[in-house]
N, C-alpha and C positions, 0 to 999 in steps of 0.2 A: 433535154436536161433541166430546163427551168421548172419543169413540173415534178421534179424528184422530191422525195420526202425530206432529205437532209442537204445541207450545204457542204458539210465537212464531217468525215469520220477520222478520228485520230486512232490509227491502228497501232497497237503496241502500248496502249494507255496504262497498262499495269507495270511497264518497265520503267527504268530510271528516267530516261529522256522523255518518253511518252507521257509520263505523269506530269512532268514540268510543262509540256505543251498544253495539256488539259488544264492545268492550273492557270497558265497564262490566259487562255481563252475565257476561263471562268472569271478571272479577275478583270481583265481589260474589257470584256464584252458582256459583262453581267447585265447591263441595262439595254442591250440591243436585241434585235430580232434574229441574230445569227443562229441558224439551226445546226448545232454540232452534236456529235455523238462520240462515245468512247467505245473502241473496238479492241478485241483480244480473244484469246482462245479459251479463257476460263471465266465463266460468268460470276462465280463467287468472288474471285479476285477483283473483277471489274466493279461489282457491287461495293466491295470494301473500299476501293480507291475513290469511287464516286461519293460514298458517305463521308470519307475523310475530307475531300475537297469541299463538299457541301457544308461542312461544319464552319468553314470560313466564308464560303460564297454560296449562300442558300439556293440560288437558282440553278446551280450545278446538279441539284437533286432531280431536276427535270430532264437532264441529258439522257437520251436513250442509250441503251447498251446493245452492241452488235457483236455476236459471237461468231468468230471466223478463225480459221487456222491456215497458216501459210502453206501447209502440206495438203490442204483439202481444197481443191480447185472449186468444187461446187459451192462451198461456203464463201469463198472469195467472190465468185460470180454474184452470189446473192447480196453480199455487202455492197459491191460496186453498183448494182442496179438501184440501190436506194439513195445514192449520194452524187453530188456534183464533183467532189474532190475526195480522194483518199490521201491522207497525210500520214506517212508511215515512219516509225522509228525502229522497226524490227530488222536488226542486222545480226551478223554480217549479211549484207544484201546479196552477195554472191551465193549465199546458202539459202536465204529465206525470202528473197525479193523477186525472183524470176517469174514465178507464177502470178504474183500480184500485178506486176507490170503487164503481163499478157492479159490478165483479166480486165484491167483498166482500159487497155486498148480495145479489146473485144467488146467491152460493155459501155464504152463511151464516157468514162469518167476521167477527169484530170488527176494528176498524181504529183506529189512532191515528197522528197526524202532527205536524209542526212548522210548519204553514202559518201565515202572518200575513196572508193575502190575503182581505179581506172579500168581494170579488166572487166568488171561487172558492167560498167557503163558502155564499154566497147561492145560487149555481147548484146546489150539491149538495143544499141544502134543497129547492129547487124541484123537482129531478129525482128525488130518492131518499128524501126523508124518509118519505113514506107507506109505501113498500115496506119500508124499514128497520124501521119500527114494526111492520108486519105480520110481518116475519121475526124480530123480536126481536134484530136486529143493531145494535150500538152503533158508530156512526161518530163518533169523538171527535177533532175538530180541536184545534189549538193546545195541545199538551201539552209545550211547552218554556217558556223564559223568557217568551214570549208564548204562553199566558196563565195558566200555573199559579200563579205568585205572586199575581196579581190575582184570579183566579177562586176558587182554593182559599183564599187569604187572606181574601177577603170572606165566603166560606162559613163559614170558621172563626170569624171575628169575629161573624157573626150567630148562629151556633149557640151560641157561648159566651154572648152577651148574652141569648138566649132562655132558656138554662139558668139564667142568673144571676137574672133578674127577670121573665122571661116576655114580653119585648118585644124586637124587633129594632131596629136603628138605622134612622132614616128617610133617612140620608145616610151614605155612606162615601167618604172621600177618600184616595186612594193617593198617597204621596210616595216617590219614589226618593231615598234619603238618600245613597247612594254606590254605586259599582260600578267594577270594573276588568275590562276585557275587550276583545275585538276583533271585527271582522266577517270572515266568510268570503265567498268568491265566490258561494256559493249564496244567502246572505242578500241580497247586493247584487243578484243576478239577479232574485230575487223582488220586491224593491222597484222595480227598473226595469220589470219586467213589469206591475206594478200601475199605474205611471204611464203606461205605453204604452196599457194597456187603458182608462185614464181618458178617452181620446179618444172612447169610445163613450158616448153620452148615458145609456144604461141603467146602465152601470158607474158613471158620475158620480153618478147618483141614489143608488146604494148607498153610495158613499163619503161623501156629504154628509149622509145620514140617520143620526142617532145610534141609531135603533132599527131599522136596516135588517135585522139578523139575527133579529129577533123573529118569532114566529108572526104570521100575517096579522092576527089579531084584536087584536094588542097592539103595533102599530108606531107608537104615539103615547105620549107621556108628558110629564113636566115639561120645560119649556124648560131647556136645558143650555148652558153655555159651550162654545165651540169647543175641542176637544182640542189645537189648535195655537195657543192664545192664552196669554200670560203673565197671571198675576193674583196678588193677595194673599189669603191665607186669613184670614178674620176671626177664626177660632177660635184658631189657633196664632200668628198674626202673621207666618207665613213667606211669603216671596215664592216663587212657583213658575214655572218655565219649562216649555214643552211637553215632554212625555216622548215619545220617538220611537215607542214601542210603544202609546201611548194609543189611537190610532184603531182598532186591532183589539181591544186588551184591554177597553176600555169596552163595545164591542158584545158581546163574549163574556160579560161579567158580566151585562149586561142580558138576554141570551138565557137565561142560567142562571136568572135571577130569573123570567122569564116561563115557562120550562119547569117550574119548581118551583111553579107556580100562585101567582105573586106572593107568595111566602112572606115577603118583607121589607116588604110593604105596597104599596098601589097607587101611592103617590107617591114610592117609593124613588128616590134619586138617587145616581149614582156618577160619579166623575171621577178623573183622574190628572195629576200634576205631578212635575217634578223640583225638589226643594227647593234654593233658592239662598241662603237666609238671611233675616235681618231687616233693616229699615231701608234706608238708601240703598245699602249694599253689596249687599244681597239684590236690590233693585230693579235696580241696574246689571248685576248678573250675569244676572238673568232676561232683561233687555232684550238683553244681548249674546248669550246662548244662543239666544233667539228669533230674532234677526236672522241669526245664523249658520246656524241650521237652515233658515230660509226661503231664504237664499241658496243653500245646498247643494241644496235641493229644486228651486229654479229652474234651477240648472245641470244637474241630472239630467233635468229635464223637457224642456230644450231640446236637440234631437237633436245639433247640432254640438258643444256643450260636453259632452254626455253621452258622445259617442264619444271625446273627448279624455280625460275622466276614466277611462273604461273602459280606455283604452290605457296611460295613464301613472300613474294614481293608485289606482283601485279594484282589489281583488283579483279574480283570474279564478276561474271555477268550479273547485272542487277545491282552492283555496288557502284558508288561514286562519291564525289566530294560532299562534305557536310553542307547543310543549309546555310550555316554561317559563312563557310568558305565561298559558296555560290554568291551570296549577297555582297560579300566584300570584294569579289573579283572585278576585273575590268580588262579592257584591251584598248590599245591605241596604235593605229597604223597610219603611215603616210604613203601615198602613191604619187611619185614624182613623174611628171610628163616632160619629155624632152623633144626638141627638134634640132637636128644637126649637132647633137652633143651639148645643147644648152637647155637648162630648165626653163619651161614656159609657164608652168603652173603645177599645182599639186592639190590633191584631195586628202584631207584628214578624215579618217574613220574612227570614231570613238564609240565604245560600248560600255555600259555599266553591267555589272555582275559577271560571273565566270563566263569566259567567252565560249567554252564548249558546252555549257549547260544553261545558265540563266539567259545569256544573250542569244544563244542558239535557239532556245525555246521561243523567244521573241521573233527571231528571223524566220524560223520554220512556221510558226503560227501565222505571221503576217503574210508569208508566201501562200499558205493555204487559203487565207481570206482573199488575197489578191486574185488567185485563180478562180475562186468561187464567185466573187462579187464584182470585180472591176471590169470595165468595158475594154478588154484586151483585143487588139486587132492583129496580134502575131499569129503565124501559122502553127499548126500542130506538128508533132514529131517528138523525137528524143532531143529535147532542147536544153537551154541553160537559163539560169535566173535572168541574165541580161537580155538574151534574145527573146525570151518569153514574156518578161514582166517589166523590164527596163525602167522607165520613169515612174511607172505606177508603184513598183515596190520601193523605189527610193522615196517617193512621197510618203508612203505608209511608214517606213522606218524612220524618216526624219521627224515624225510625230511621236516616236517612242524613245527608248534609251539607246538606240543604235542610230547614229547620225553621220551625215556626209557633208563636209564643209570644203568648198573650193576656194583657193587663193591663187590669183594670177601672179606671175613673177614680176617683180618691180623693175 
């Protein structure tokens, strides 16, 4: 792999998210020797995007263009053969990602993406994990806002606690404290595709099992509250509403824990909430957010109302928040670590720019660089950000606008 022509191909570079990743690499690594290329199915569109990026970052004009189509396996194989890492933003991944994962495993290239689709990840585990392990290929899903803050934040929390007094937390609870950002058409399309696939009983089984992404011998664990329920945290006194990304994030953190040989203890528990406050105000806010989220999910799940939302309300594929909104966005998360019901430490995760796009471009871009350039000693397989990249990706992100800060309990 070290002799390959390219370090990274950004596949989907003409799409909304892919272009942001290309811009991130062009800006942050303009003066480095990183060999990156832009990939997609339409050469003219690739040329136009490259020219627009090069107007601000001249060295981007040197980026090679790779034409490949997610429906054309031969073109995917040819792309994979040229690079160490394929970084893809082409979703919904359950529709457009399967052949690319297969090509990366067969062709010996690492892979990272932005999927938030549990059923897709479960299929990739079942179909490719053993071969990826044998080939030493790391297939790393969920390298954006879902699930880097959750997965690397929990990893950072536990590593800090182990270094501090030799023990991990037996429970970690994630709170979204604040965020400003928007949805793109690609994100909406992925959500809709998950809900459509939920008509399949096998998919529903994955979506309702909190340990569905764990290895076969560890798909059971402590009983956990539903990620779509509101509740009060007895440690902080905060009320919490469901966090939209919790259904995927929680499963990714649990898979990391399992792949790292239950490093955080056999009874480790993890959950996520959106903090709404304390007392009756917090309760009322949590109830309102929970009801609103449930209503929206119901409208999307019902085909006639979904079509109306797609036509008049939801962004279309290729659309997303404005550049101004992306730059003004932010997110702030706290992950509280507990032992025996008492907080022993917390990690704060802060990100500048829109979490789903500006910050996600940073997280995905640095994940691709980490896989291509860093001396990782983790095994191959269908893995997770924490189990594959761990301290390496935390170090990279701490040098950017996405940072992890640990505080021990006083």
